[in-house]
C-alpha angles and dihedrals in degrees: 000000000000119000119230121223116244115241112227118203109213116233112260097216094071115093117235118253122245105227096183102071117157119184108234104173102016109098096196097160094243094102098247096109104094123216094032126203119261089240093059090048090050090052092051094047091046089056089053093047096248105101092144091062097052094091091049090055092046095048093046093054094041088059089053093047090241094297127135124247088267093054097255117133115256111249099184117025094192091065088050092047092050090053091047091051091048092051091046092052091047090052091051090051090049092050090049092051091051093051120101090240094065119101127171093206114081 
């Protein structure tokens, strides 16, 4: 004989949870506080060895109102910064390869 699942009616007096919380003012260091402060971006870029580029990243995203290329709001700025750093390093490598001083033979 198959057992039937009991249906449980949730109590009405409990408030519903809000699952979509985004920290607006809390600068917790996890990257979820958008927009971040310039100081926290400088700390992150200093850890990655690109302190000089922190203001470029900040200004670029301030112009976009902290939205992605597709117009969606940025949820975690550290993910966006990591992608920005990766693209910057790839561009530097590409520029070096295109320079007359680059040679594949060592």
